[in-house]
N, CA and C atoms as an extended XYZ file, in Angstrom:
621
Properties=species:S:1:pos:R:3:atomname:S:1:resname:S:1:resid:I:1 pbc="F F F"
N         0.916       -1.434       -0.020 N   MET     1
C        -0.081        0.121        0.087 CA  MET     1
C         0.727        1.045        0.103 C   MET     1
N         0.371        1.893       -0.826 N   THR     2
C         1.058        3.339       -0.842 CA  THR     2
C         0.455        4.466       -1.188 C   THR     2
N         0.500        5.717       -0.328 N   ALA     3
C        -0.049        7.094       -0.528 CA  ALA     3
C         1.010        7.798       -0.326 C   ALA     3
N         0.673        8.707       -1.345 N   ARG     4
C         1.524       10.606       -1.397 CA  ARG     4
C         1.456       11.101       -0.337 C   ARG     4
N         1.869       11.717        0.222 N   LEU     5
C         1.718       12.505        1.311 CA  LEU     5
C         2.334       13.748        0.951 C   LEU     5
N         1.389       15.368        0.994 N   LEU     6
C         2.239       16.402        0.890 CA  LEU     6
C         2.122       17.351        2.090 C   LEU     6
N         3.397       17.031        2.991 N   LEU     7
C         3.612       17.001        4.413 CA  LEU     7
C         3.923       18.942        4.002 C   LEU     7
N         3.198       19.449        4.877 N   ILE     8
C         2.932       20.882        4.923 CA  ILE     8
C         3.050       21.098        6.139 C   ILE     8
N         3.745       22.318        6.385 N   ARG     9
C         4.004       23.216        7.401 CA  ARG     9
C         2.950       24.429        7.873 C   ARG     9
N         2.570       24.536        8.564 N   HIS    10
C         1.608       25.524        8.960 CA  HIS    10
C         2.084       26.828        8.349 C   HIS    10
N         1.299       27.791        8.329 N   GLY    11
C         2.212       29.429        7.855 CA  GLY    11
C         2.464       30.156        9.112 C   GLY    11
N         3.127       31.384        8.879 N   GLN    12
C         3.716       32.220        9.669 CA  GLN    12
C         2.753       32.366       10.932 C   GLN    12
N         3.471       32.591       12.220 N   THR    13
C         2.520       32.991       13.424 CA  THR    13
C         3.396       34.315       13.893 C   THR    13
N         3.092       35.079       14.849 N   ALA    14
C         3.944       36.029       15.478 CA  ALA    14
C         4.966       35.247       15.847 C   ALA    14
N         4.889       34.064       16.818 N   SER    15
C         5.836       33.571       17.358 CA  SER    15
C         6.794       32.987       16.337 C   SER    15
N         6.648       32.658       15.233 N   ASN    16
C         7.559       32.236       14.338 CA  ASN    16
C         8.635       33.691       13.822 C   ASN    16
N         7.552       34.755       13.905 N   ALA    17
C         8.691       35.994       13.072 CA  ALA    17
C         9.397       36.161       14.519 C   ALA    17
N         9.293       35.967       15.738 N   GLU    18
C        10.077       36.161       16.874 CA  GLU    18
C        11.032       35.226       17.159 C   GLU    18
N        10.772       34.116       16.631 N   GLY    19
C        11.804       33.029       16.852 CA  GLY    19
C        11.692       32.216       17.933 C   GLY    19
N        10.061       32.506       18.282 N   ARG    20
C         9.626       31.661       20.014 CA  ARG    20
C         9.242       30.601       19.661 C   ARG    20
N         9.854       29.246       20.655 N   ALA    21
C         9.341       28.470       20.497 CA  ALA    21
C         7.559       28.133       20.906 C   ALA    21
N         6.730       27.509       20.014 N   GLN    22
C         5.405       27.602       20.191 CA  GLN    22
C         4.719       26.120       20.272 C   GLN    22
N         5.676       25.053       20.161 N   GLY    23
C         5.119       23.574       20.841 CA  GLY    23
C         3.849       23.486       20.725 C   GLY    23
N         3.286       23.120       21.993 N   ARG    24
C         1.933       22.603       22.034 CA  ARG    24
C         1.083       24.188       22.527 C   ARG    24
N         1.165       25.284       22.436 N   ARG    25
C         0.807       26.543       22.574 CA  ARG    25
C        -0.215       26.836       21.405 C   ARG    25
N        -1.288       27.097       21.625 N   ASP    26
C        -1.957       27.208       20.528 CA  ASP    26
C        -1.999       28.954       19.805 C   ASP    26
N        -1.118       28.912       18.964 N   VAL    27
C        -1.030       30.349       18.454 CA  VAL    27
C        -1.397       30.324       17.100 C   VAL    27
N        -2.028       31.746       16.759 N   PRO    28
C        -2.580       31.509       15.659 CA  PRO    28
C        -1.770       32.526       14.338 C   PRO    28
N        -2.513       31.858       13.775 N   LEU    29
C        -1.622       32.406       12.216 CA  LEU    29
C        -1.839       33.969       12.077 C   LEU    29
N        -0.501       34.851       12.152 N   ASN    30
C        -0.945       36.443       11.646 CA  ASN    30
C        -1.035       36.356       10.090 C   ASN    30
N        -0.906       37.872        9.904 N   ALA    31
C        -1.541       38.050        8.504 CA  ALA    31
C        -1.045       37.712        7.470 C   ALA    31
N         0.789       37.801        7.906 N   HIS    32
C         1.409       37.125        6.562 CA  HIS    32
C         1.140       35.107        6.472 C   HIS    32
N         0.709       34.572        7.516 N   GLY    33
C         0.580       33.410        7.500 CA  GLY    33
C        -1.131       33.064        6.894 C   GLY    33
N        -1.855       33.905        7.227 N   GLU    34
C        -3.083       33.741        6.193 CA  GLU    34
C        -2.886       33.834        4.946 C   GLU    34
N        -1.797       35.122        4.103 N   ALA    35
C        -1.806       34.728        3.412 CA  ALA    35
C        -0.834       33.870        2.787 C   ALA    35
N         0.002       33.185        3.278 N   GLU    36
C         0.641       32.115        3.127 CA  GLU    36
C        -0.568       30.700        2.870 C   GLU    36
N        -1.447       30.995        3.406 N   ALA    37
C        -2.555       29.661        3.408 CA  ALA    37
C        -2.771       29.871        2.286 C   ALA    37
N        -3.469       30.936        1.718 N   GLU    38
C        -4.119       31.064        0.531 CA  GLU    38
C        -3.362       30.860       -0.652 C   GLU    38
N        -2.118       31.075       -0.483 N   ALA    39
C        -1.133       30.788       -1.491 CA  ALA    39
C        -0.808       29.880       -1.791 C   ALA    39
N        -0.580       28.742       -0.882 N   LEU    40
C        -0.466       27.515       -0.869 CA  LEU    40
C        -1.727       26.781       -1.213 C   LEU    40
N        -2.756       27.117       -0.877 N   ALA    41
C        -4.254       26.412       -1.637 CA  ALA    41
C        -4.299       26.261       -3.087 C   ALA    41
N        -4.021       27.975       -3.735 N   SER    42
C        -3.868       27.834       -5.162 CA  SER    42
C        -2.753       27.393       -5.746 C   SER    42
N        -1.500       26.822       -5.301 N   ARG    43
C        -0.496       26.234       -5.478 CA  ARG    43
C        -0.544       24.625       -5.767 C   ARG    43
N        -1.246       24.091       -4.552 N   VAL    44
C        -1.343       22.524       -4.533 CA  VAL    44
C        -2.244       22.113       -5.849 C   VAL    44
N        -1.749       21.560       -6.992 N   GLY    45
C        -2.320       21.145       -7.937 CA  GLY    45
C        -2.891       19.814       -8.206 C   GLY    45
N        -2.318       19.140       -7.102 N   GLU    46
C        -2.725       17.449       -6.926 CA  GLU    46
C        -4.264       17.235       -6.675 C   GLU    46
N        -4.721       16.244       -7.264 N   LEU    47
C        -6.064       16.232       -6.964 CA  LEU    47
C        -5.748       15.012       -5.344 C   LEU    47
N        -6.666       15.929       -4.043 N   LEU    48
C        -6.401       15.040       -2.830 CA  LEU    48
C        -7.681       14.340       -2.406 C   LEU    48
N        -7.409       13.339       -2.162 N   ALA    49
C        -8.444       12.705       -1.350 CA  ALA    49
C        -8.467       12.862        0.326 C   ALA    49
N        -7.708       13.705        0.658 N   ALA    50
C        -7.832       14.138        2.120 CA  ALA    50
C        -7.254       15.324        2.183 C   ALA    50
N        -7.413       16.169        3.440 N   VAL    51
C        -6.537       17.196        3.919 CA  VAL    51
C        -6.762       16.897        5.498 C   VAL    51
N        -5.544       15.992        6.114 N   VAL    52
C        -5.221       16.297        7.440 CA  VAL    52
C        -4.502       16.991        8.350 C   VAL    52
N        -5.089       17.204       10.063 N   SER    53
C        -4.121       18.508       10.355 CA  SER    53
C        -4.053       18.534       11.834 C   SER    53
N        -3.092       18.761       12.243 N   SER    54
C        -2.877       18.835       13.620 CA  SER    54
C        -4.149       19.626       13.848 C   SER    54
N        -3.948       19.391       15.520 N   PRO    55
C        -5.484       19.759       16.133 CA  PRO    55
C        -5.099       21.687       16.542 C   PRO    55
N        -3.633       21.862       16.316 N   ALA    56
C        -3.662       23.597       16.436 CA  ALA    56
C        -4.125       24.291       15.548 C   ALA    56
N        -4.577       25.395       16.006 N   SER    57
C        -5.427       26.134       15.035 CA  SER    57
C        -4.629       26.884       13.831 C   SER    57
N        -2.861       26.940       14.246 N   ARG    58
C        -2.176       27.513       13.189 CA  ARG    58
C        -2.515       26.442       12.187 C   ARG    58
N        -2.630       25.283       12.662 N   ALA    59
C        -2.345       24.394       11.417 CA  ALA    59
C        -3.626       23.952       10.569 C   ALA    59
N        -4.842       24.264       11.377 N   ILE    60
C        -6.045       23.815       10.937 CA  ILE    60
C        -6.230       25.157        9.974 C   ILE    60
N        -6.081       26.585       10.253 N   ALA    61
C        -6.152       27.578        9.642 CA  ALA    61
C        -5.126       27.297        7.926 C   ALA    61
N        -4.133       26.917        8.099 N   THR    62
C        -3.502       26.696        7.191 CA  THR    62
C        -4.020       25.694        6.218 C   THR    62
N        -4.991       24.469        6.572 N   ALA    63
C        -5.398       23.366        5.838 CA  ALA    63
C        -6.506       23.800        5.432 C   ALA    63
N        -7.358       24.792        6.206 N   SER    64
C        -8.838       24.911        5.617 CA  SER    64
C        -8.873       25.552        4.148 C   SER    64
N        -7.984       26.640        3.720 N   PRO    65
C        -8.118       27.282        2.142 CA  PRO    65
C        -8.105       25.745        1.260 C   PRO    65
N        -6.872       25.081        1.684 N   LEU    66
C        -6.424       24.124        0.876 CA  LEU    66
C        -7.523       22.884        0.487 C   LEU    66
N        -8.423       22.559        1.770 N   ALA    67
C        -9.618       21.712        2.069 CA  ALA    67
C       -10.539       22.261        1.140 C   ALA    67
N       -10.710       23.657        1.274 N   ALA    68
C       -12.112       24.172        0.793 CA  ALA    68
C       -11.745       23.822       -0.940 C   ALA    68
N       -10.874       24.200       -1.461 N   ARG    69
C       -10.366       24.537       -2.955 CA  ARG    69
C       -10.874       22.982       -3.321 C   ARG    69
N       -10.333       22.098       -2.404 N   HIS    70
C       -10.947       20.722       -2.974 CA  HIS    70
C       -12.212       19.732       -2.211 C   HIS    70
N       -12.993       20.842       -2.398 N   ALA    71
C       -14.362       20.572       -1.434 CA  ALA    71
C       -14.199       19.337       -0.516 C   ALA    71
N       -13.100       19.466        0.103 N   LEU    72
C       -13.039       18.625        1.216 CA  LEU    72
C       -12.961       18.992        2.751 C   LEU    72
N       -13.274       18.456        3.763 N   THR    73
C       -13.481       18.899        5.300 CA  THR    73
C       -11.929       18.608        5.427 C   THR    73
N       -11.813       19.363        6.535 N   VAL    74
C       -10.067       18.858        7.267 CA  VAL    74
C       -10.171       18.164        8.196 C   VAL    74
N        -9.443       17.063        8.467 N   ARG    75
C        -9.828       16.169        9.701 CA  ARG    75
C        -8.518       16.218       10.632 C   ARG    75
N        -8.877       16.385       11.809 N   VAL    76
C        -7.438       16.486       12.755 CA  VAL    76
C        -7.265       15.077       13.010 C   VAL    76
N        -5.876       15.010       13.115 N   ASP    77
C        -5.458       14.145       14.082 CA  ASP    77
C        -4.308       14.257       15.189 C   ASP    77
N        -4.683       13.893       16.360 N   PRO    78
C        -3.675       14.801       17.264 CA  PRO    78
C        -2.663       14.283       17.420 C   PRO    78
N        -2.133       13.152       16.614 N   ARG    79
C        -0.523       12.556       16.498 CA  ARG    79
C         0.326       13.577       15.578 C   ARG    79
N        -0.003       14.655       15.136 N   LEU    80
C         0.627       15.402       14.348 CA  LEU    80
C         0.869       16.608       15.103 C   LEU    80
N         0.499       16.752       16.136 N   VAL    81
C         0.850       17.924       16.925 CA  VAL    81
C         2.674       18.354       16.844 C   VAL    81
N         2.944       19.538       17.057 N   GLU    82
C         4.359       19.831       17.005 CA  GLU    82
C         5.164       18.831       18.591 C   GLU    82
N         6.321       18.830       18.562 N   LEU    83
C         7.331       18.479       19.842 CA  LEU    83
C         6.821       19.240       20.959 C   LEU    83
N         6.570       18.661       21.819 N   ASP    84
C         6.177       19.302       22.958 CA  ASP    84
C         7.283       19.706       23.812 C   ASP    84
N         7.569       21.165       24.155 N   PHE    85
C         8.641       21.989       24.554 CA  PHE    85
C         8.550       21.763       26.404 C   PHE    85
N         7.632       21.349       26.632 N   GLY    86
C         7.699       21.136       27.941 CA  GLY    86
C         7.676       22.683       28.483 C   GLY    86
N         8.796       22.466       29.432 N   ASP    87
C         9.244       23.983       30.146 CA  ASP    87
C         9.952       25.235       29.553 C   ASP    87
N         9.972       24.773       28.501 N   LEU    88
C        10.735       25.633       27.342 CA  LEU    88
C         9.851       26.253       26.212 C   LEU    88
N         8.632       25.802       26.250 N   ASP    89
C         7.477       26.057       25.123 CA  ASP    89
C         7.458       27.972       25.615 C   ASP    89
N         7.330       28.545       24.311 N   GLY    90
C         7.367       29.955       24.564 CA  GLY    90
C         8.712       30.966       24.928 C   GLY    90
N         9.746       30.194       24.618 N   LEU    91
C        10.998       31.062       24.600 CA  LEU    91
C        11.384       31.045       23.523 C   LEU    91
N        12.419       32.409       23.750 N   ILE    92
C        13.166       32.080       22.206 CA  ILE    92
C        14.490       31.771       22.703 C   ILE    92
N        15.431       31.600       21.666 N   PRO    93
C        16.718       31.061       21.734 CA  PRO    93
C        17.455       31.978       23.228 C   PRO    93
N        17.808       32.639       23.207 N   GLN    94
C        18.446       33.706       24.492 CA  GLN    94
C        18.027       33.008       25.592 C   GLN    94
N        16.330       32.907       26.035 N   GLU    95
C        15.807       32.703       26.807 CA  GLU    95
C        15.799       31.114       27.397 C   GLU    95
N        16.034       29.974       26.446 N   PHE    96
C        16.463       29.353       26.191 CA  PHE    96
C        18.147       28.785       27.046 C   PHE    96
N        18.615       29.373       26.645 N   ALA    97
C        20.333       29.479       27.267 CA  ALA    97
C        20.377       29.614       28.681 C   ALA    97
N        19.420       30.811       28.871 N   GLN    98
C        19.258       31.037       30.646 CA  GLN    98
C        18.401       30.247       31.135 C   GLN    98
N        17.508       29.911       30.661 N   ARG    99
C        16.488       28.390       31.576 CA  ARG    99
C        17.422       27.215       31.562 C   ARG    99
N        18.008       26.799       30.625 N   ALA   100
C        18.433       25.425       30.452 CA  ALA   100
C        19.410       25.476       29.564 C   ALA   100
N        20.586       26.065       30.469 N   PRO   101
C        21.962       25.901       29.333 CA  PRO   101
C        22.810       24.365       29.000 C   PRO   101
N        22.056       23.608       30.420 N   GLU   102
C        23.203       22.367       30.014 CA  GLU   102
C        22.392       21.746       28.809 C   GLU   102
N        21.076       21.600       29.048 N   PHE   103
C        20.021       21.121       27.917 CA  PHE   103
C        20.407       21.396       26.684 C   PHE   103
N        20.490       22.656       26.448 N   LEU   104
C        20.526       23.386       25.421 CA  LEU   104
C        21.791       22.865       24.162 C   LEU   104
N        22.953       22.832       25.066 N   ALA   105
C        23.866       22.241       24.621 CA  ALA   105
C        24.146       20.982       24.248 C   ALA   105
N        23.526       20.124       24.890 N   ARG   106
C        22.912       18.527       24.502 CA  ARG   106
C        22.347       18.389       23.482 C   ARG   106
N        21.074       19.390       23.205 N   TRP   107
C        20.255       19.522       22.245 CA  TRP   107
C        20.897       19.761       20.960 C   TRP   107
N        22.082       20.599       21.092 N   ARG   108
C        22.822       20.883       19.610 CA  ARG   108
C        23.428       19.747       19.133 C   ARG   108
N        24.191       19.071       19.935 N   VAL   109
C        25.090       17.790       19.693 CA  VAL   109
C        24.552       16.219       19.582 C   VAL   109
N        24.068       16.220       20.350 N   GLU   110
C        23.749       14.743       21.404 CA  GLU   110
C        22.891       14.296       20.023 C   GLU   110
N        22.430       12.856       20.299 N   ASP   111
C        21.467       11.965       19.619 CA  ASP   111
C        20.189       12.403       20.147 C   ASP   111
N        19.502       12.961       19.747 N   PRO   112
C        17.953       13.290       20.228 CA  PRO   112
C        16.773       12.208       20.125 C   PRO   112
N        17.284       11.174       20.007 N   GLU   113
C        16.045        9.543       20.160 CA  GLU   113
C        15.459       10.178       21.610 C   GLU   113
N        16.353        9.705       22.558 N   GLU   114
C        15.720        9.938       23.799 CA  GLU   114
C        16.325       11.162       24.675 C   GLU   114
N        16.412       12.164       24.362 N   LEU   115
C        16.731       13.479       25.060 CA  LEU   115
C        15.652       14.371       24.937 C   LEU   115
N        15.197       14.264       26.096 N   ARG   116
C        13.905       14.721       26.638 CA  ARG   116
C        13.745       16.039       26.766 C   ARG   116
N        13.152       16.886       26.410 N   MET   117
C        12.552       18.239       26.663 CA  MET   117
C        12.158       18.280       27.800 C   MET   117
N        13.081       19.265       28.745 N   PRO   118
C        12.184       19.228       29.960 CA  PRO   118
C        10.849       19.812       30.172 C   PRO   118
N        10.461       18.623       31.043 N   GLY   119
C         8.679       18.387       31.094 CA  GLY   119
C         8.007       18.108       29.817 C   GLY   119
N         8.714       17.690       28.808 N   GLY   120
C         8.236       17.760       27.584 CA  GLY   120
C         8.594       16.270       27.143 C   GLY   120
N         8.485       16.223       25.454 N   GLU   121
C         8.564       14.768       25.005 CA  GLU   121
C        10.258       14.900       24.265 C   GLU   121
N        10.798       13.404       23.936 N   THR   122
C        11.407       13.274       22.772 CA  THR   122
C        11.355       12.997       21.812 C   THR   122
N        12.347       13.776       20.598 N   MET   123
C        12.118       13.490       19.053 CA  MET   123
C        11.849       12.222       18.738 C   MET   123
N        12.207       11.169       19.689 N   GLY   124
C        12.082        9.830       19.637 CA  GLY   124
C        10.219        9.651       19.625 C   GLY   124
N        10.081       10.090       20.536 N   GLU   125
C         8.642        9.985       20.649 CA  GLU   125
C         7.193       10.835       19.235 C   GLU   125
N         8.277       12.225       19.462 N   ALA   126
C         7.793       12.513       18.124 CA  ALA   126
C         7.544       11.948       17.059 C   ALA   126
N         8.936       11.201       16.276 N   ARG   127
C         8.824       10.082       15.043 CA  ARG   127
C         8.185        9.224       15.554 C   ARG   127
N         7.470        8.918       16.419 N   ALA   128
C         7.164        7.323       16.552 CA  ALA   128
C         5.714        7.830       16.374 C   ALA   128
N         5.365        8.969       16.928 N   ARG   129
C         3.927        9.246       16.488 CA  ARG   129
C         3.638        9.564       14.943 C   ARG   129
N         4.277       10.193       14.488 N   MET   130
C         4.258       10.540       13.164 CA  MET   130
C         4.601        9.419       12.359 C   MET   130
N         5.140        8.598       12.368 N   VAL   131
C         5.148        7.408       11.273 CA  VAL   131
C         3.782        6.805       11.592 C   VAL   131
N         3.339        6.518       12.447 N   ALA   132
C         2.294        6.001       12.883 CA  ALA   132
C         1.051        6.363       12.023 C   ALA   132
N         1.154        7.775       12.317 N   ALA   133
C        -0.283        8.693       11.477 CA  ALA   133
C        -0.409        8.514        9.841 C   ALA   133
N         1.158        8.501        9.476 N   ALA   134
C         1.822        8.609        7.950 CA  ALA   134
C         1.481        7.160        7.608 C   ALA   134
N         1.628        6.198        8.582 N   CYS   135
C         1.259        4.822        8.155 CA  CYS   135
C        -0.350        4.291        8.014 C   CYS   135
N        -0.853        5.009        9.123 N   ALA   136
C        -2.391        4.674        8.884 CA  ALA   136
C        -2.671        5.398        7.481 C   ALA   136
N        -2.572        6.399        7.282 N   LEU   137
C        -2.655        7.160        6.231 CA  LEU   137
C        -2.340        6.515        4.762 C   LEU   137
N        -1.489        5.742        4.499 N   ALA   138
C        -0.886        5.018        3.330 CA  ALA   138
C        -1.775        3.911        3.714 C   ALA   138
N        -2.315        3.033        4.616 N   ALA   139
C        -3.305        2.076        4.719 CA  ALA   139
C        -4.879        2.387        4.111 C   ALA   139
N        -5.151        3.574        4.517 N   GLU   140
C        -6.345        4.364        4.235 CA  GLU   140
C        -7.007        4.591        2.824 C   GLU   140
N        -5.456        5.467        2.133 N   PHE   141
C        -5.764        6.113        1.225 CA  PHE   141
C        -4.445        5.523        0.169 C   PHE   141
N        -4.540        4.421       -0.103 N   ASP   142
C        -3.914        3.085       -1.239 CA  ASP   142
C        -4.028        4.045       -2.368 C   ASP   142
N        -2.940        4.471       -2.785 N   GLY   143
C        -2.927        5.167       -4.512 CA  GLY   143
C        -3.596        6.120       -4.275 C   GLY   143
N        -3.801        7.399       -3.493 N   ALA   144
C        -4.668        8.596       -3.727 CA  ALA   144
C        -3.052        9.347       -2.927 C   ALA   144
N        -3.091       10.897       -2.898 N   THR   145
C        -2.494       11.903       -1.989 CA  THR   145
C        -3.455       12.634       -1.289 C   THR   145
N        -2.711       12.804       -0.343 N   VAL   146
C        -3.386       13.236        1.114 CA  VAL   146
C        -2.448       14.353        1.470 C   VAL   146
N        -3.097       15.734        1.733 N   ALA   147
C        -1.970       16.593        2.530 CA  ALA   147
C        -2.211       16.636        3.769 C   ALA   147
N        -0.981       17.004        4.750 N   VAL   148
C        -0.661       16.480        5.654 CA  VAL   148
C        -0.355       18.027        6.457 C   VAL   148
N        -0.993       19.054        7.486 N   VAL   149
C        -0.424       20.091        7.943 CA  VAL   149
C        -0.192       19.573        9.531 C   VAL   149
N         1.063       19.973        9.615 N   SER   150
C         1.638       19.714       11.039 CA  SER   150
C         2.836       20.760       11.126 C   SER   150
N         3.732       20.389       11.968 N   HIS   151
C         4.888       21.438       12.856 CA  HIS   151
C         6.608       21.181       12.032 C   HIS   151
N         7.249       22.276       12.231 N   GLN   152
C         8.311       21.923       12.007 CA  GLN   152
C         9.418       20.907       12.697 C   GLN   152
N         9.447       20.654       13.603 N   LEU   153
C        10.219       19.561       14.213 CA  LEU   153
C         9.488       18.410       14.067 C   LEU   153
N         8.054       18.366       14.382 N   ALA   154
C         7.899       17.024       14.085 CA  ALA   154
C         7.563       16.197       12.582 C   ALA   154
N         7.694       17.309       11.279 N   LEU   155
C         7.836       17.172       10.122 CA  LEU   155
C         9.488       16.550        9.805 C   LEU   155
N        10.370       17.116       10.629 N   LYS   156
C        11.566       16.801       10.609 CA  LYS   156
C        11.500       15.446       10.952 C   LYS   156
N        10.972       15.238       12.187 N   ALA   157
C        11.240       14.262       12.883 CA  ALA   157
C        10.621       12.863       11.960 C   ALA   157
N         9.699       12.471       11.123 N   LEU   158
C         9.057       12.239       10.305 CA  LEU   158
C        10.003       12.418        8.612 C   LEU   158
N        10.648       13.494        8.572 N   LEU   159
C        11.199       13.351        7.402 CA  LEU   159
C        12.581       12.307        7.509 C   LEU   159
N        13.137       12.657        8.548 N   SER   160
C        14.526       11.664        8.911 CA  SER   160
C        14.071       10.082        8.611 C   SER   160
N        12.543       10.001        9.270 N   HIS   161
C        12.508        8.662        8.797 CA  HIS   161
C        12.343        8.221        7.573 C   HIS   161
N        11.756        8.999        6.755 N   ALA   162
C        11.576        8.682        5.426 CA  ALA   162
C        12.585        8.774        4.440 C   ALA   162
N        13.771        9.527        4.841 N   LEU   163
C        15.273        9.473        4.037 CA  LEU   163
C        15.997        8.271        5.059 C   LEU   163
N        15.577        7.971        5.745 N   GLY   164
C        16.132        6.330        6.428 CA  GLY   164
C        17.337        6.975        6.744 C   GLY   164
N        17.655        8.379        7.607 N   ALA   165
C        18.449        8.588        8.468 CA  ALA   165
C        18.229        8.530        9.692 C   ALA   165
N        19.468        8.803       10.641 N   PRO   166
C        19.450        8.805       11.851 CA  PRO   166
C        18.459        9.719       12.485 C   PRO   166
N        17.845       10.062       13.392 N   LEU   167
C        17.003       11.082       13.548 CA  LEU   167
C        17.854       12.289       13.662 C   LEU   167
N        19.274       12.133       14.299 N   ALA   168
C        20.017       13.606       14.369 CA  ALA   168
C        20.071       14.195       13.208 C   ALA   168
N        19.494       13.651       11.999 N   ALA   169
C        19.621       14.395       10.640 CA  ALA   169
C        18.726       15.087       10.565 C   ALA   169
N        17.889       15.291       11.719 N   PHE   170
C        16.752       16.533       11.416 CA  PHE   170
C        17.283       17.994       11.678 C   PHE   170
N        18.649       18.468       12.082 N   ARG   171
C        19.552       19.410       12.149 CA  ARG   171
C        20.024       19.557       10.672 C   ARG   171
N        20.130       18.731       10.226 N   GLY   172
C        20.366       19.615        8.480 CA  GLY   172
C        19.102       20.136        7.765 C   GLY   172
N        18.139       19.848        8.401 N   LEU   173
C        16.627       20.062        7.467 CA  LEU   173
C        16.367       21.130        7.508 C   LEU   173
N        15.671       21.842        6.587 N   GLN   174
C        15.008       22.853        6.923 CA  GLN   174
C        14.077       23.064        6.059 C   GLN   174
N        12.688       23.515        7.065 N   ILE   175
C        11.233       22.891        6.474 CA  ILE   175
C        10.908       24.408        7.172 C   ILE   175
N        10.460       25.401        6.055 N   ASP   176
C         9.850       26.918        6.361 CA  ASP   176
C         8.618       26.815        6.334 C   ASP   176
N         7.836       27.844        6.961 N   PRO   177
C         6.444       27.979        7.189 CA  PRO   177
C         6.185       27.704        5.825 C   PRO   177
N         4.793       27.407        5.569 N   ALA   178
C         3.842       27.025        4.512 CA  ALA   178
C         4.546       26.396        3.136 C   ALA   178
N         5.555       25.397        3.446 N   SER   179
C         6.197       24.822        2.563 CA  SER   179
C         5.686       23.444        2.522 C   SER   179
N         6.116       23.072        1.446 N   THR   180
C         5.789       21.170        1.320 CA  THR   180
C         6.902       20.357        0.398 C   THR   180
N         6.585       19.293        1.600 N   SER   181
C         7.724       18.152        1.038 CA  SER   181
C         6.806       16.800        0.882 C   SER   181
N         6.981       16.583       -0.106 N   THR   182
C         6.254       15.419       -0.853 CA  THR   182
C         7.277       13.944       -0.777 C   THR   182
N         6.493       12.958       -0.166 N   VAL   183
C         6.848       11.590        0.171 CA  VAL   183
C         5.693       10.483        0.120 C   VAL   183
N         6.457        9.264       -0.753 N   ASP   184
C         5.538        8.134       -0.906 CA  ASP   184
C         5.770        7.269       -0.099 C   ASP   184
N         4.628        7.451        0.892 N   VAL   185
C         4.743        6.472        2.073 CA  VAL   185
C         4.434        4.954        1.520 C   VAL   185
N         5.207        3.630        2.051 N   ARG   186
C         4.989        2.295        1.521 CA  ARG   186
C         4.800        1.663        2.910 C   ARG   186
N         4.051        0.607        3.117 N   LEU   187
C         3.482       -0.008        4.267 CA  LEU   187
C         5.070       -1.326        4.051 C   LEU   187
N         5.348       -1.541        2.686 N   ASP   188
C         6.134       -2.472        2.433 CA  ASP   188
C         7.485       -2.479        2.263 C   ASP   188
N         8.061       -1.100        2.210 N   ALA   189
C         9.194       -0.525        1.449 CA  ALA   189
C         9.372        0.018        1.777 C   ALA   189
N        11.019        0.704        1.982 N   PRO   190
C        11.208        2.018        2.198 CA  PRO   190
C        10.298        3.317        1.816 C   PRO   190
N        10.500        4.162        2.334 N   TRP   191
C         9.616        4.923        1.625 CA  TRP   191
C        10.444        6.112        0.656 C   TRP   191
N         9.694        7.040        0.185 N   THR   192
C        10.733        8.064       -1.131 CA  THR   192
C        10.308        9.171       -0.843 C   THR   192
N        11.385       10.357       -0.666 N   VAL   193
C        11.402       11.477       -0.564 CA  VAL   193
C        11.288       12.139       -2.033 C   VAL   193
N        10.386       12.560       -2.730 N   LEU   194
C        10.379       13.428       -3.680 CA  LEU   194
C        10.786       15.198       -4.174 C   LEU   194
N        10.070       15.466       -2.974 N   ARG   195
C        10.634       16.858       -2.862 CA  ARG   195
C        10.709       17.450       -1.264 C   ARG   195
N        11.517       18.294       -1.220 N   LEU   196
C        11.814       19.005       -0.023 CA  LEU   196
C        11.459       20.360       -0.026 C   LEU   196
N        10.471       21.022        0.945 N   ASN   197
C        10.722       22.586        1.450 CA  ASN   197
C        10.447       23.398        0.333 C   ASN   197
N         9.192       22.775       -0.323 N   GLU   198
C         8.933       23.962       -1.669 CA  GLU   198
C         7.930       25.268       -1.174 C   GLU   198
N         8.386       25.814       -1.286 N   ARG   199
C         7.544       27.304       -0.692 CA  ARG   199
C         7.139       28.058       -2.150 C   ARG   199
N         6.105       28.312       -1.393 N   CYS   200
C         4.992       29.490       -2.341 CA  CYS   200
C         5.618       30.815       -2.814 C   CYS   200
N         5.371       31.651       -3.430 N   ALA   201
C         5.694       33.135       -3.630 CA  ALA   201
C         5.332       33.897       -2.520 C   ALA   201
N         4.512       33.689       -1.628 N   VAL   202
C         4.399       34.604       -0.282 CA  VAL   202
C         5.008       33.876        0.728 C   VAL   202
N         5.426       32.836        0.587 N   ALA   203
C         6.449       32.235        1.546 CA  ALA   203
C         8.129       32.688        1.374 C   ALA   203
N         8.066       32.889        0.560 N   ARG   204
C         9.678       33.749       -0.196 CA  ARG   204
C         9.955       35.015        0.897 C   ARG   204
N         8.592       35.668        1.678 N   ASP   205
C         8.857       36.986        2.295 CA  ASP   205
C         9.109       36.730        3.652 C   ASP   205
N        10.478       36.981        4.066 N   ARG   206
C        10.368       36.636        5.397 CA  ARG   206
C         9.843       37.699        6.634 C   ARG   206
N         9.714       38.631        5.974 N   SER   207
C         9.442       39.806        6.960 CA  SER   207
C         8.332       39.600        7.887 C   SER   207
């Protein structure tokens, strides 16, 4: 069984613009992010069988214009949420360094498989739930294309698996707001990554 997944990171939020971690906080799209969602909807030309989103409002707001264009209803899957940053949620990097300097030093270089965010989740746990969600979609939508709207680190964890790479490879991936990465997910064979971090015209404006 094979499904083509369009892995979409939600559009920009105020926290994105500030470089602030937003993990499980429900931060809405800003005006630029709303424009990105509309541009994304017009750019995706594939016939979609479903549009599936993280429960975060920023993800649903990104998914909604795309679903409407394809006469679909957004489905929500809680497995698609962002990595749980725990005690560090809502902080900018400078605050990370002040609050948890030892953890930050380890986060930059160590294998992230079992490295737990203080009070939060490991990248290994995030990858496991993301892979489970992707495999469930491959089983349900064999031969079809599905749009999946999620978050930066959750998608990086999934893409490291898709690439057959160690989880630490997430550090070398760039996944911009409102970008699309395309993966063929198979239940009985390695996955195929077709495209990474494709961006629409509005998404190129980082302001």
